[in-house]
OpenMM code with the backbone's topology and positions (N, CA, C; nanometers):
from openmm import Vec3, app, unit

residues = "UNK UNK UNK UNK UNK UNK UNK UNK UNK UNK UNK UNK UNK UNK UNK UNK UNK UNK UNK UNK UNK UNK UNK UNK UNK UNK UNK UNK UNK UNK UNK UNK UNK UNK UNK UNK UNK UNK UNK UNK UNK UNK UNK UNK UNK UNK UNK UNK UNK UNK UNK UNK UNK UNK UNK UNK UNK UNK UNK UNK UNK UNK UNK UNK UNK UNK UNK UNK UNK UNK UNK UNK UNK UNK UNK UNK UNK UNK UNK UNK UNK UNK UNK UNK UNK UNK UNK UNK UNK UNK UNK UNK UNK UNK UNK UNK UNK UNK UNK UNK UNK UNK UNK UNK UNK UNK UNK UNK UNK UNK UNK UNK UNK UNK UNK UNK UNK UNK UNK UNK UNK UNK UNK UNK UNK UNK UNK UNK UNK UNK UNK UNK UNK UNK UNK UNK UNK UNK UNK UNK UNK UNK UNK UNK UNK UNK UNK UNK UNK UNK UNK UNK UNK UNK UNK UNK".split()
positions = [
    Vec3(2.2822, -0.5147, 1.9646),
    Vec3(2.2253, -0.5639, 2.0705),
    Vec3(2.1401, -0.4475, 2.0886),
    Vec3(2.1817, -0.3051, 2.0892),
    Vec3(2.0892, -0.2103, 2.1270),
    Vec3(1.9321, -0.2497, 2.0574),
    Vec3(1.9910, -0.2165, 1.9101),
    Vec3(1.8474, -0.2438, 1.8458),
    Vec3(1.7294, -0.3697, 1.8795),
    Vec3(1.8326, -0.4831, 1.9156),
    Vec3(1.7216, -0.6027, 1.9704),
    Vec3(1.6356, -0.5605, 2.0879),
    Vec3(1.6973, -0.4804, 2.1760),
    Vec3(1.6296, -0.4365, 2.2961),
    Vec3(1.5274, -0.3291, 2.2748),
    Vec3(1.5699, -0.2474, 2.1788),
    Vec3(1.4420, -0.1492, 2.1374),
    Vec3(1.3462, -0.2358, 2.0715),
    Vec3(1.3490, -0.3167, 1.9967),
    Vec3(1.2883, -0.4163, 1.9214),
    Vec3(1.1719, -0.5052, 2.0028),
    Vec3(1.2285, -0.5335, 2.1075),
    Vec3(1.2138, -0.6291, 2.2240),
    Vec3(1.0843, -0.5133, 2.2977),
    Vec3(1.1048, -0.4361, 2.3242),
    Vec3(1.0561, -0.3268, 2.3876),
    Vec3(0.9339, -0.2652, 2.3404),
    Vec3(0.9511, -0.2376, 2.1878),
    Vec3(0.8517, -0.2140, 2.1060),
    Vec3(0.7383, -0.2920, 2.0883),
    Vec3(0.8045, -0.4269, 2.0499),
    Vec3(0.6882, -0.5451, 2.0575),
    Vec3(0.6218, -0.5671, 2.1983),
    Vec3(0.6637, -0.5405, 2.2817),
    Vec3(0.6000, -0.5618, 2.4018),
    Vec3(0.4907, -0.4535, 2.4293),
    Vec3(0.5461, -0.3556, 2.4029),
    Vec3(0.4354, -0.2358, 2.4179),
    Vec3(0.3508, -0.2247, 2.3308),
    Vec3(0.3485, -0.2860, 2.1966),
    Vec3(0.2538, -0.3201, 2.1147),
    Vec3(0.2002, -0.4665, 2.1578),
    Vec3(0.2207, -0.5287, 2.2001),
    Vec3(0.1434, -0.6788, 2.2444),
    Vec3(0.0260, -0.6133, 2.3812),
    Vec3(0.1223, -0.5349, 2.4742),
    Vec3(0.0389, -0.4993, 2.5856),
    Vec3(-0.1087, -0.4003, 2.5564),
    Vec3(-0.0577, -0.3114, 2.4472),
    Vec3(-0.1861, -0.2084, 2.3845),
    Vec3(-0.2829, -0.2762, 2.2951),
    Vec3(-0.2499, -0.3621, 2.2489),
    Vec3(-0.3405, -0.4294, 2.1309),
    Vec3(-0.4213, -0.5414, 2.2015),
    Vec3(-0.3395, -0.6238, 2.2912),
    Vec3(-0.4079, -0.7385, 2.3411),
    Vec3(-0.5170, -0.7261, 2.4235),
    Vec3(-0.5324, -0.6055, 2.5130),
    Vec3(-0.5941, -0.6039, 2.6189),
    Vec3(-0.6039, -0.6672, 2.7321),
    Vec3(-0.5799, -0.7833, 2.7080),
    Vec3(-0.5719, -0.9075, 2.8343),
    Vec3(-0.4358, -0.9247, 2.9049),
    Vec3(-0.4668, -0.9237, 3.0260),
    Vec3(-0.3453, -0.9563, 3.1298),
    Vec3(-0.3538, -1.0168, 3.1817),
    Vec3(-0.3869, -1.1532, 3.1304),
    Vec3(-0.3756, -1.2770, 3.2584),
    Vec3(-0.2482, -1.3394, 3.2175),
    Vec3(-0.2035, -1.4311, 3.3189),
    Vec3(-0.0513, -1.4822, 3.3123),
    Vec3(-0.0708, -1.5405, 3.1997),
    Vec3(-0.1611, -1.6258, 3.1371),
    Vec3(-0.1642, -1.7206, 3.0076),
    Vec3(-0.1221, -1.6190, 2.8532),
    Vec3(-0.1930, -1.4970, 2.8577),
    Vec3(-0.1669, -1.4216, 2.7686),
    Vec3(-0.0390, -1.3321, 2.7647),
    Vec3(-0.0115, -1.2909, 2.8852),
    Vec3(0.1324, -1.2376, 2.9263),
    Vec3(0.2587, -1.3375, 2.8502),
    Vec3(0.2038, -1.4327, 2.9409),
    Vec3(0.3445, -1.5784, 2.8510),
    Vec3(0.3203, -1.5721, 2.7136),
    Vec3(0.1842, -1.5996, 2.6562),
    Vec3(0.2162, -1.6322, 2.5096),
    Vec3(0.2763, -1.5135, 2.4253),
    Vec3(0.2467, -1.3678, 2.5109),
    Vec3(0.3029, -1.2625, 2.4207),
    Vec3(0.4360, -1.2455, 2.4539),
    Vec3(0.5170, -1.2682, 2.5768),
    Vec3(0.6462, -1.3314, 2.5972),
    Vec3(0.6892, -1.4035, 2.4900),
    Vec3(0.6693, -1.5147, 2.4989),
    Vec3(0.6818, -1.6432, 2.3614),
    Vec3(0.6883, -1.5725, 2.2313),
    Vec3(0.5910, -1.5277, 2.2091),
    Vec3(0.5901, -1.4622, 2.0625),
    Vec3(0.6978, -1.3714, 2.0131),
    Vec3(0.7455, -1.2575, 2.1388),
    Vec3(0.8221, -1.1542, 2.1210),
    Vec3(0.9539, -1.2387, 2.0879),
    Vec3(0.9781, -1.3360, 2.1664),
    Vec3(1.0937, -1.4047, 2.1650),
    Vec3(1.1635, -1.4938, 2.0587),
    Vec3(1.0240, -1.5415, 1.9937),
    Vec3(1.0329, -1.5973, 1.8249),
    Vec3(1.0657, -1.4942, 1.7301),
    Vec3(1.0004, -1.3576, 1.7492),
    Vec3(1.0277, -1.2690, 1.6735),
    Vec3(1.1717, -1.2106, 1.6794),
    Vec3(1.2170, -1.1887, 1.7643),
    Vec3(1.3656, -1.1484, 1.8029),
    Vec3(1.4620, -1.2636, 1.7756),
    Vec3(1.3911, -1.4202, 1.7962),
    Vec3(1.5016, -1.5083, 1.7536),
    Vec3(1.5209, -1.5063, 1.5951),
    Vec3(1.4074, -1.5058, 1.5038),
    Vec3(1.4118, -1.5240, 1.4015),
    Vec3(1.4750, -1.3726, 1.3114),
    Vec3(1.4509, -1.2606, 1.3709),
    Vec3(1.5188, -1.1559, 1.3144),
    Vec3(1.6747, -1.1684, 1.3243),
    Vec3(1.7394, -1.1959, 1.4422),
    Vec3(1.8646, -1.2044, 1.4582),
    Vec3(1.9191, -1.3091, 1.3837),
    Vec3(1.8390, -1.4215, 1.3558),
    Vec3(1.8908, -1.5342, 1.2601),
    Vec3(1.8757, -1.4895, 1.0817),
    Vec3(1.7850, -1.3543, 1.1008),
    Vec3(1.7925, -1.3195, 0.9369),
    Vec3(1.9593, -1.2009, 0.9591),
    Vec3(1.9528, -1.1790, 1.0500),
    Vec3(2.0603, -1.0508, 1.0550),
    Vec3(2.0275, -0.9148, 1.0122),
    Vec3(1.9007, -0.9106, 1.0648),
    Vec3(1.8199, -0.7800, 0.9930),
    Vec3(1.8094, -0.6885, 1.1022),
    Vec3(1.8200, -0.7243, 1.2250),
    Vec3(1.7802, -0.5940, 1.3349),
    Vec3(1.8937, -0.4952, 1.3245),
    Vec3(2.0181, -0.5459, 1.3371),
    Vec3(2.1305, -0.4414, 1.3721),
    Vec3(2.1473, -0.3555, 1.2835),
    Vec3(2.1571, -0.4308, 1.1109),
    Vec3(2.1770, -0.3494, 1.0118),
    Vec3(2.0792, -0.3026, 0.9653),
    Vec3(1.9581, -0.2929, 0.9788),
    Vec3(1.8703, -0.2296, 0.9111),
    Vec3(1.8298, -0.1006, 1.0181),
    Vec3(1.7795, 0.0069, 0.9120),
    Vec3(1.7341, 0.1210, 0.9841),
    Vec3(1.6822, 0.1700, 0.8787),
    Vec3(1.6420, 0.2870, 0.8946),
    Vec3(1.5271, 0.3502, 0.8324),
    Vec3(1.5315, 0.5021, 0.8194),
    Vec3(1.6081, 0.5472, 0.7103),
    Vec3(1.6787, 0.6689, 0.6900),
    Vec3(1.5153, 0.7964, 0.7504),
    Vec3(1.5676, 0.9102, 0.8002),
    Vec3(1.4639, 1.0430, 0.8735),
    Vec3(1.4311, 1.0867, 0.7318),
    Vec3(1.4840, 1.1070, 0.6125),
    Vec3(1.3918, 1.1317, 0.4873),
    Vec3(1.2899, 1.0507, 0.4523),
    Vec3(1.2954, 0.9451, 0.4645),
    Vec3(1.1948, 0.8511, 0.4402),
    Vec3(1.0752, 0.8528, 0.5030),
    Vec3(1.1286, 0.8521, 0.6625),
    Vec3(0.9971, 0.8412, 0.7430),
    Vec3(0.9256, 0.9872, 0.7389),
    Vec3(0.9803, 1.1082, 0.7197),
    Vec3(0.9320, 1.2086, 0.6495),
    Vec3(0.8204, 1.1964, 0.5334),
    Vec3(0.8905, 1.1808, 0.4255),
    Vec3(0.7895, 1.1220, 0.3259),
    Vec3(0.6968, 1.0359, 0.3276),
    Vec3(0.7308, 0.9648, 0.4397),
    Vec3(0.6168, 0.8455, 0.4113),
    Vec3(0.5218, 0.9018, 0.5047),
    Vec3(0.5128, 0.9824, 0.5979),
    Vec3(0.4383, 1.0246, 0.7068),
    Vec3(0.3550, 1.1387, 0.6260),
    Vec3(0.4360, 1.2003, 0.5513),
    Vec3(0.3278, 1.2997, 0.4545),
    Vec3(0.2545, 1.2278, 0.3792),
    Vec3(0.3272, 1.0918, 0.3237),
    Vec3(0.2421, 1.0272, 0.2049),
    Vec3(0.1032, 0.9786, 0.2685),
    Vec3(0.1417, 0.9044, 0.3779),
    Vec3(0.0346, 0.8543, 0.5091),
    Vec3(-0.1121, 0.9900, 0.5003),
    Vec3(-0.0315, 1.1018, 0.5891),
    Vec3(-0.1532, 1.1743, 0.5373),
    Vec3(-0.2299, 1.2389, 0.4518),
    Vec3(-0.1671, 1.2692, 0.3210),
    Vec3(-0.2138, 1.2795, 0.1876),
    Vec3(-0.3416, 1.1542, 0.1476),
    Vec3(-0.2764, 1.0413, 0.1568),
    Vec3(-0.3650, 0.9073, 0.1507),
    Vec3(-0.4780, 0.9379, 0.2284),
    Vec3(-0.4673, 0.9292, 0.3509),
    Vec3(-0.5818, 0.8983, 0.4289),
    Vec3(-0.7081, 1.0244, 0.3868),
    Vec3(-0.6342, 1.1548, 0.3996),
    Vec3(-0.7107, 1.2614, 0.3033),
    Vec3(-0.7776, 1.2294, 0.1810),
    Vec3(-0.7291, 1.1516, 0.0823),
    Vec3(-0.7712, 1.0818, -0.0075),
    Vec3(-0.8947, 0.9826, 0.0255),
    Vec3(-0.8521, 0.9453, 0.0920),
    Vec3(-0.9405, 0.8046, 0.0931),
    Vec3(-1.0867, 0.8599, 0.1574),
    Vec3(-1.1148, 0.9692, 0.2573),
    Vec3(-1.1977, 1.0299, 0.3433),
    Vec3(-1.2813, 1.0932, 0.2291),
    Vec3(-1.2027, 1.1792, 0.1520),
    Vec3(-1.3058, 1.2760, 0.0555),
    Vec3(-1.3374, 1.1567, -0.0254),
    Vec3(-1.2828, 1.0580, -0.1251),
    Vec3(-1.3631, 0.9771, -0.1939),
    Vec3(-1.4275, 0.8661, -0.1684),
    Vec3(-1.4412, 0.8705, -0.0122),
    Vec3(-1.5525, 0.7823, 0.0539),
    Vec3(-1.7062, 0.8256, 0.0315),
    Vec3(-1.6564, 0.9804, 0.0949),
    Vec3(-1.7894, 1.0779, 0.0780),
    Vec3(-1.8677, 1.0922, -0.0615),
    Vec3(-1.7557, 1.1113, -0.1210),
    Vec3(-1.7845, 1.1257, -0.2919),
    Vec3(-1.8782, 1.0154, -0.3214),
    Vec3(-1.8238, 0.8862, -0.2815),
    Vec3(-1.8924, 0.7764, -0.3430),
    Vec3(-2.0195, 0.7642, -0.3023),
    Vec3(-2.0148, 0.8010, -0.1580),
    Vec3(-2.1429, 0.7695, -0.0897),
    Vec3(-2.2593, 0.8632, -0.1593),
    Vec3(-2.2157, 0.9820, -0.1655),
    Vec3(-2.2972, 1.1157, -0.2357),
    Vec3(-2.3597, 1.0454, -0.3932),
    Vec3(-2.2812, 0.9958, -0.4508),
    Vec3(-2.3013, 0.9623, -0.5996),
    Vec3(-2.3848, 0.8270, -0.5604),
    Vec3(-2.3845, 0.7684, -0.4817),
    Vec3(-2.5011, 0.6589, -0.4581),
    Vec3(-2.5853, 0.6790, -0.4073),
    Vec3(-2.6258, 0.8151, -0.3477),
    Vec3(-2.7453, 0.8430, -0.3034),
    Vec3(-2.8329, 0.9343, -0.4443),
    Vec3(-2.7260, 0.9715, -0.5340),
    Vec3(-2.7727, 1.0207, -0.6148),
    Vec3(-2.8493, 0.9476, -0.7315),
    Vec3(-2.8190, 0.8243, -0.7267),
    Vec3(-2.9002, 0.7112, -0.8091),
    Vec3(-2.7430, 0.6928, -0.9267),
    Vec3(-2.7911, 0.6478, -1.0393),
    Vec3(-2.7365, 0.5539, -1.1291),
    Vec3(-2.6916, 0.6892, -1.2431),
    Vec3(-2.7925, 0.7685, -1.2631),
    Vec3(-2.7365, 0.9196, -1.3694),
    Vec3(-2.6219, 0.9533, -1.2982),
    Vec3(-2.5832, 0.9580, -1.1850),
    Vec3(-2.4542, 1.0288, -1.1500),
    Vec3(-2.3436, 0.9897, -1.1570),
    Vec3(-2.3441, 0.8363, -1.2048),
    Vec3(-2.2133, 0.7683, -1.2022),
    Vec3(-2.1712, 0.7756, -1.3575),
    Vec3(-2.0484, 0.7606, -1.3668),
    Vec3(-2.0023, 0.7893, -1.4966),
    Vec3(-1.8582, 0.6737, -1.5170),
    Vec3(-1.9143, 0.5602, -1.5263),
    Vec3(-1.7545, 0.4790, -1.5151),
    Vec3(-1.6835, 0.4903, -1.6478),
    Vec3(-1.5429, 0.4687, -1.5840),
    Vec3(-1.4298, 0.4978, -1.7132),
    Vec3(-1.3513, 0.3998, -1.6975),
    Vec3(-1.2906, 0.3679, -1.8027),
    Vec3(-1.1429, 0.2765, -1.8068),
    Vec3(-1.0458, 0.3601, -1.8780),
    Vec3(-0.9676, 0.3732, -1.7952),
    Vec3(-0.8488, 0.4478, -1.8759),
    Vec3(-0.6972, 0.3875, -1.8528),
    Vec3(-0.6043, 0.4042, -1.9232),
    Vec3(-0.4578, 0.3749, -1.9113),
    Vec3(-0.3970, 0.4534, -1.9014),
    Vec3(-0.3227, 0.4954, -1.7941),
    Vec3(-0.2461, 0.5766, -1.7300),
    Vec3(-0.0688, 0.5454, -1.6930),
    Vec3(-0.0275, 0.6339, -1.7896),
    Vec3(0.1664, 0.6192, -1.7641),
    Vec3(0.1595, 0.7036, -1.6380),
    Vec3(0.2151, 0.6051, -1.5432),
    Vec3(0.2587, 0.6185, -1.3859),
    Vec3(0.4120, 0.6660, -1.3803),
    Vec3(0.4737, 0.7091, -1.3061),
    Vec3(0.6284, 0.7305, -1.2792),
    Vec3(0.7068, 0.6435, -1.2027),
    Vec3(0.6347, 0.5477, -1.1209),
    Vec3(0.7366, 0.4498, -1.0309),
    Vec3(0.8279, 0.3866, -1.1079),
    Vec3(0.9246, 0.3349, -1.0546),
    Vec3(1.0634, 0.3037, -1.1693),
    Vec3(1.0583, 0.1522, -1.1230),
    Vec3(1.0596, 0.1397, -0.9735),
    Vec3(1.0966, -0.0233, -0.9155),
    Vec3(0.9534, -0.0546, -0.8613),
    Vec3(0.9567, -0.2118, -0.8747),
    Vec3(0.8708, -0.2959, -0.8326),
    Vec3(0.7565, -0.2123, -0.7168),
    Vec3(0.8200, -0.2135, -0.5996),
    Vec3(0.7994, -0.1676, -0.5058),
    Vec3(0.7095, -0.0578, -0.5115),
    Vec3(0.7577, 0.0306, -0.5918),
    Vec3(0.7005, 0.1985, -0.6138),
    Vec3(0.5506, 0.1744, -0.7047),
    Vec3(0.5782, 0.0295, -0.7832),
    Vec3(0.4578, 0.0336, -0.8807),
    Vec3(0.3206, -0.0186, -0.7807),
    Vec3(0.3750, -0.1443, -0.6762),
    Vec3(0.2681, -0.1979, -0.5922),
    Vec3(0.2184, -0.0780, -0.4989),
    Vec3(0.2902, 0.0346, -0.4610),
    Vec3(0.2348, 0.1372, -0.3720),
    Vec3(0.1535, 0.2219, -0.4428),
    Vec3(0.1973, 0.2410, -0.5799),
    Vec3(0.1006, 0.3141, -0.6544),
    Vec3(-0.0321, 0.2483, -0.6756),
    Vec3(-0.0359, 0.1302, -0.7282),
    Vec3(-0.1696, 0.0613, -0.7448),
    Vec3(-0.2105, 0.0365, -0.6313),
    Vec3(-0.1589, 0.0226, -0.5261),
    Vec3(-0.2066, -0.0156, -0.3825),
    Vec3(-0.3294, 0.1142, -0.3548),
    Vec3(-0.2330, 0.2032, -0.3553),
    Vec3(-0.2978, 0.3671, -0.3397),
    Vec3(-0.4560, 0.3902, -0.4287),
    Vec3(-0.3930, 0.3734, -0.5452),
    Vec3(-0.5160, 0.3756, -0.6328),
    Vec3(-0.6299, 0.2810, -0.5833),
    Vec3(-0.6434, 0.1569, -0.5688),
    Vec3(-0.7518, 0.0822, -0.5290),
    Vec3(-0.7949, 0.1005, -0.3681),
    Vec3(-0.6947, 0.1745, -0.2874),
    Vec3(-0.7484, 0.2005, -0.1611),
    Vec3(-0.8398, 0.3277, -0.1744),
    Vec3(-0.8405, 0.4040, -0.2808),
    Vec3(-0.8980, 0.5088, -0.2758),
    Vec3(-1.0372, 0.4725, -0.3479),
    Vec3(-1.1526, 0.4899, -0.2451),
    Vec3(-1.2971, 0.4441, -0.3305),
    Vec3(-1.3583, 0.4854, -0.4409),
    Vec3(-1.3665, 0.3833, -0.5071),
    Vec3(-1.4425, 0.4440, -0.6552),
    Vec3(-1.3083, 0.3922, -0.7628),
    Vec3(-1.1875, 0.3531, -0.7210),
    Vec3(-1.1113, 0.3223, -0.8233),
    Vec3(-1.0251, 0.2082, -0.7990),
    Vec3(-1.0011, 0.1464, -0.9105),
    Vec3(-0.9210, -0.0086, -0.8697),
    Vec3(-0.8655, -0.0523, -1.0097),
    Vec3(-0.7229, -0.0636, -0.9554),
    Vec3(-0.6243, -0.0704, -1.0820),
    Vec3(-0.6226, -0.2418, -1.1287),
    Vec3(-0.6766, -0.2403, -1.2747),
    Vec3(-0.7185, -0.3702, -1.3117),
    Vec3(-0.5877, -0.4277, -1.3561),
    Vec3(-0.4689, -0.3659, -1.4258),
    Vec3(-0.3572, -0.4185, -1.4885),
    Vec3(-0.2392, -0.3245, -1.4585),
    Vec3(-0.1380, -0.3932, -1.4530),
    Vec3(-0.0183, -0.2789, -1.4595),
    Vec3(0.0781, -0.3876, -1.5378),
    Vec3(0.1424, -0.2904, -1.6553),
    Vec3(0.2051, -0.3346, -1.7561),
    Vec3(0.3194, -0.2703, -1.7664),
    Vec3(0.4646, -0.2572, -1.7229),
    Vec3(0.5347, -0.1645, -1.7385),
    Vec3(0.4859, -0.0453, -1.6651),
    Vec3(0.5001, 0.0785, -1.7002),
    Vec3(0.4438, 0.1830, -1.6278),
    Vec3(0.3420, 0.2374, -1.6836),
    Vec3(0.2454, 0.1344, -1.7448),
    Vec3(0.1142, 0.1959, -1.7557),
    Vec3(0.0260, 0.1051, -1.6623),
    Vec3(-0.0935, 0.1749, -1.6220),
    Vec3(-0.1684, 0.1391, -1.5162),
    Vec3(-0.2974, 0.1242, -1.5833),
    Vec3(-0.3529, 0.0496, -1.5945),
    Vec3(-0.5316, 0.0239, -1.6212),
    Vec3(-0.5961, 0.0517, -1.5070),
    Vec3(-0.6880, 0.1745, -1.5354),
    Vec3(-0.7574, 0.1734, -1.3880),
    Vec3(-0.8955, 0.2102, -1.4222),
    Vec3(-0.9812, 0.1087, -1.3346),
    Vec3(-1.1026, 0.1416, -1.3768),
    Vec3(-1.1919, 0.2311, -1.2589),
    Vec3(-1.2528, 0.3424, -1.2836),
    Vec3(-1.3193, 0.4268, -1.2062),
    Vec3(-1.4466, 0.4506, -1.1841),
    Vec3(-1.5122, 0.4706, -1.0816),
    Vec3(-1.6608, 0.4759, -1.1005),
    Vec3(-1.7018, 0.6242, -1.1136),
    Vec3(-1.6459, 0.7467, -1.1148),
    Vec3(-1.6485, 0.8658, -1.1787),
    Vec3(-1.5458, 0.8979, -1.2723),
    Vec3(-1.5862, 0.9813, -1.3804),
    Vec3(-1.4741, 1.0115, -1.4511),
    Vec3(-1.3730, 1.1061, -1.3943),
    Vec3(-1.4080, 1.1657, -1.2807),
    Vec3(-1.3648, 1.2640, -1.2461),
    Vec3(-1.2481, 1.2086, -1.1684),
    Vec3(-1.2600, 1.0659, -1.1130),
    Vec3(-1.1442, 0.9973, -1.0511),
    Vec3(-1.0166, 0.9830, -1.1242),
    Vec3(-1.0491, 0.9347, -1.2700),
    Vec3(-0.9615, 0.9563, -1.3758),
    Vec3(-0.8742, 1.0843, -1.3698),
    Vec3(-0.9506, 1.1761, -1.3791),
    Vec3(-0.8735, 1.3216, -1.3911),
    Vec3(-0.7905, 1.3537, -1.2910),
    Vec3(-0.8222, 1.2776, -1.1768),
    Vec3(-0.7918, 1.3695, -1.0691),
    Vec3(-0.6163, 1.2604, -1.0437),
    Vec3(-0.6196, 1.1301, -1.1248),
    Vec3(-0.5358, 1.0675, -1.1314),
    Vec3(-0.4154, 1.1249, -1.2243),
    Vec3(-0.4560, 1.1631, -1.3375),
    Vec3(-0.3967, 1.2678, -1.4417),
    Vec3(-0.3063, 1.3159, -1.3991),
    Vec3(-0.3419, 1.4042, -1.3024),
    Vec3(-0.2715, 1.5139, -1.2201),
    Vec3(-0.1730, 1.4867, -1.2259),
    Vec3(-0.1057, 1.3899, -1.1700),
    Vec3(-0.0048, 1.3570, -1.1094),
    Vec3(0.0347, 1.3408, -0.9499),
    Vec3(-0.0304, 1.3832, -0.9052),
    Vec3(-0.0447, 1.4086, -0.7388),
    Vec3(-0.0027, 1.2763, -0.7031),
    Vec3(-0.0364, 1.1895, -0.6869),
    Vec3(-0.0003, 1.0457, -0.6634),
    Vec3(0.1219, 1.0089, -0.7112),
    Vec3(0.1311, 1.0321, -0.8098),
    Vec3(0.2494, 0.9857, -0.8868),
    Vec3(0.3759, 1.0521, -0.8294),
    Vec3(0.3459, 1.1722, -0.7833),
    Vec3(0.4982, 1.2598, -0.7576),
    Vec3(0.5367, 1.2225, -0.6282),
    Vec3(0.4157, 1.1683, -0.5164),
    Vec3(0.4378, 1.1605, -0.3813),
    Vec3(0.4945, 1.0257, -0.3468),
    Vec3(0.4653, 0.9255, -0.4669),
    Vec3(0.4930, 0.7825, -0.4373),
    Vec3(0.6623, 0.7971, -0.5385),
    Vec3(0.6727, 0.8718, -0.6303),
    Vec3(0.8437, 0.8819, -0.6592),
    Vec3(0.9439, 0.9322, -0.6027),
    Vec3(0.8676, 1.0309, -0.4767),
    Vec3(0.9598, 1.0636, -0.3793),
    Vec3(0.9885, 0.9344, -0.2620),
    Vec3(0.8986, 0.8304, -0.2584),
    Vec3(0.9153, 0.7501, -0.1829),
    Vec3(1.0494, 0.6355, -0.1773),
    Vec3(1.0544, 0.6534, -0.3487),
    Vec3(1.1363, 0.5331, -0.4334),
    Vec3(1.2662, 0.6090, -0.4085),
    Vec3(1.2858, 0.7147, -0.3614),
    Vec3(1.4373, 0.7913, -0.3888),
    Vec3(1.5160, 0.7316, -0.2489),
] * unit.nanometer
topology = app.Topology()
chain = topology.addChain("A")
for resn in residues:
    res = topology.addResidue(resn, chain)
    for name in ("N", "CA", "C"):
        topology.addAtom(name, app.Element.getBySymbol(name[0]), res)
């Protein structure tokens, strides 16, 4: 019951912050949607049993900060090479063996690679990721294994 109340409070605060509309209609729609989410969560029996371990929260936070930094740096690099013209672009396609063992880990890894500008995961077969990169350096950066080790820590 305690977790249900916390969930309701968090959903209400989130609704109020994101909505920005405080008319009676919008508040009642927000209240109705919160009740619907709470009802579905209780029927799924996922509210009171579900919890997130602290170690995962810290690893996830560290990973998000690292990914945000990578995205910003990659954006700057892509813009730089667009300004420099076609001569500076070195498109590459490579097969990389990545470490995630679970399907979720593979999805996180592939999504992270694709979120980083200039790189796209074209195919995943087992632990082999086929990656297209705008610059050869992006492939070399992935081969260092930094992203691989961070994603693997999330799987624990």
